[in-house]
C-alpha positions as CSV (number, residue, x, y, z in Angstrom):
1,X,46.5,-44.0,-30.7
2,X,42.6,-44.9,-32.1
3,X,41.4,-45.4,-28.4
4,X,43.5,-41.9,-27.3
5,X,42.2,-39.3,-29.8
6,X,38.4,-41.1,-29.3
7,X,38.5,-40.1,-25.3
8,X,39.9,-36.6,-26.6
9,X,37.0,-36.2,-29.0
10,X,34.5,-37.1,-25.9
11,X,36.3,-34.8,-23.5
12,X,36.0,-32.2,-26.1
13,X,32.4,-32.5,-26.7
14,X,31.8,-32.8,-23.1
15,X,33.8,-29.6,-22.4
16,X,31.6,-27.6,-25.6
17,X,28.2,-28.9,-24.3
18,X,29.1,-27.5,-21.1
19,X,30.1,-24.0,-22.4
20,X,26.9,-24.2,-24.5
21,X,24.8,-24.5,-21.6
22,X,26.5,-22.1,-19.2
23,X,26.4,-19.2,-22.5
24,X,22.2,-20.1,-23.3
25,X,21.9,-19.8,-19.3
26,X,23.7,-16.4,-19.5
27,X,21.7,-15.4,-21.9
28,X,18.2,-16.2,-20.6
29,X,19.3,-14.4,-17.5
30,X,20.4,-11.5,-19.2
31,X,17.2,-11.5,-21.0
32,X,15.3,-11.8,-17.9
33,X,17.1,-9.3,-16.4
34,X,16.4,-6.9,-18.9
35,X,12.5,-7.5,-19.1
36,X,12.8,-6.9,-14.9
37,X,14.4,-3.9,-15.6
38,X,12.3,-2.4,-18.3
39,X,9.4,-3.2,-15.7
40,X,10.5,-1.8,-13.2
41,X,11.1,1.5,-14.7
42,X,7.4,1.3,-16.0
43,X,6.2,0.9,-12.2
44,X,8.1,4.0,-11.2
45,X,6.9,6.1,-14.0
46,X,3.3,4.8,-12.9
47,X,4.4,5.8,-9.2
48,X,5.9,9.0,-10.3
49,X,2.8,10.2,-12.3
50,X,0.0,8.8,-9.9
51,X,1.8,11.3,-6.6
52,X,2.0,13.9,-9.3
53,X,-1.7,13.8,-10.0
54,X,-4.2,15.9,-7.8
55,X,-6.2,14.6,-5.6
56,X,-9.8,13.3,-6.7
57,X,-12.1,15.6,-4.3
58,X,-15.0,13.4,-2.6
59,X,-18.3,15.2,-2.6
60,X,-19.9,15.9,1.0
61,X,-22.9,14.3,1.6
62,X,-24.3,14.7,4.4
């Protein structure tokens, strides 16, 4: 009976370890995608601002 209990505890520990790894990887991916989304928004805002700015005129040097 003790051997079966030890095996069950070992299996549960392995499954808990796998679940923790999956949840940790999920959290890392969520954080990375949130940061990527924030960065993409900043780039889009910069591009929109650059398109709205009037062109800089170059002086004619002839």
